[in-house]
C-alpha positions, 0 to 999 in steps of 0.5 A: 656267383662267379663260376669257378673256370674249371667248372666251366671247362668241365661243362664245355669238355661234357657238351664236346662229348655228349655233341660227338656222341649224337654225330656219331649216331646221326651221320650213318643215315645223313652221310648217304643223303649228301650229294658229295658222299662218295660211297652210296654204293657201299653199306655203310656199318658205322661212323666214327668221329675224329675231333680235330678241335673246338672253335669259338667263333662268336655265339657258335661253336665250330668243331672241326671233324673228320668223320672215319666210315666203315662199310660192310665189305670191311673198306672205310673212307675218312670224311671232313665234317665240320659243324656249327653247334648253336644254342637258342636257334639253327643258323642254318638249314643243313641240321644233322642233330640235336643235342639237350645237355645242362637244360638247353638245346643245341643245334649240330649243323653242317658247317659250310653254310654257317657264316661263323665258319666262313668267317674264321676260314678267312681270318685264320687263313690271313694269319696263318693260323697253326694248331696242335690236333688229335691227327697231327698239325692243323695248318694254314697256308697263304700262297699270296701275300695279298691281305685285302682279300681277306678282309670283309669278304662275305660268304655264300655257301654254293652247291655246284660239285658233287664231291666237294662243297664250296664257299665263295666269298665275294667276287674274287676268292672260292673255298673248295671244302675237300670231303673225301679225304686222300691222304698225299699230295694233292693235285690242286694243290701242288700244279696251283702252286707251280702256276703261281710261282714257276710257269708263265701260263696265266688262264687258270686261277691262281691258287691264294692258299690251302688248310692241312693236316698232317702228322709223321705218316701223313697229310690231308688236305682240307681246304684250297682257296683258290681266285674266282674268275669271271664268266670261267670255262672248262675246256671240256665244255669249251671243245664240246661247244665248239666240235657242235659248231663244226668249229675244230680251232679251240683244239688247240686250247687243249695242247697248249694246256697240256704243254 
């Protein structure tokens, strides 16, 4: 017997509703334990999940979610919380919640470690996808037309940053996943675009692209794609090490970068 397509769509919508409901119950205890959660000093009261859309990536479904987090002192914050939904067994180690639906068990995990999510990010950047969501238009912007960089790269999640997450793609690209969202122009994107197109300064990573969601009022940057440099060092570390050696010449690097 062939299933009615409308029945399949109803089942998918019901599952999505269940996943979102379970996430809203699980995230209040999950979020404060994450190193990138920047509001640990506030008492979390509730989480409302805004679903930007579901995308099929083989056996895995990717749910792009933004969580509106409310705190006891009446302030709130938006966090980017994409999840991977797998049946059978979890595909990542960062499990958030399990959902029993239709006689099956679904594992809902942070999507950053999911190879399906990583592959989807690169393919969508390569084709500059654009999707209408409940918050506005989700769009991928490619800054440098080098399509070979987006093909056959394997991603791996790293936990180096406190306030964001990162995915390394081969030894060429880094995707910086912004967790706590701020509306408006993202300085990383603005400066990177300037250095790509206007300035002759070549000692910073190239900006390769970004993922944004925007509407008539707001613009939020979700992801930045950047060149991965060999043995990079930041100016703070460089000057600190030089001062420890009583070598003051490296201060000139700061002047050049500032200019």
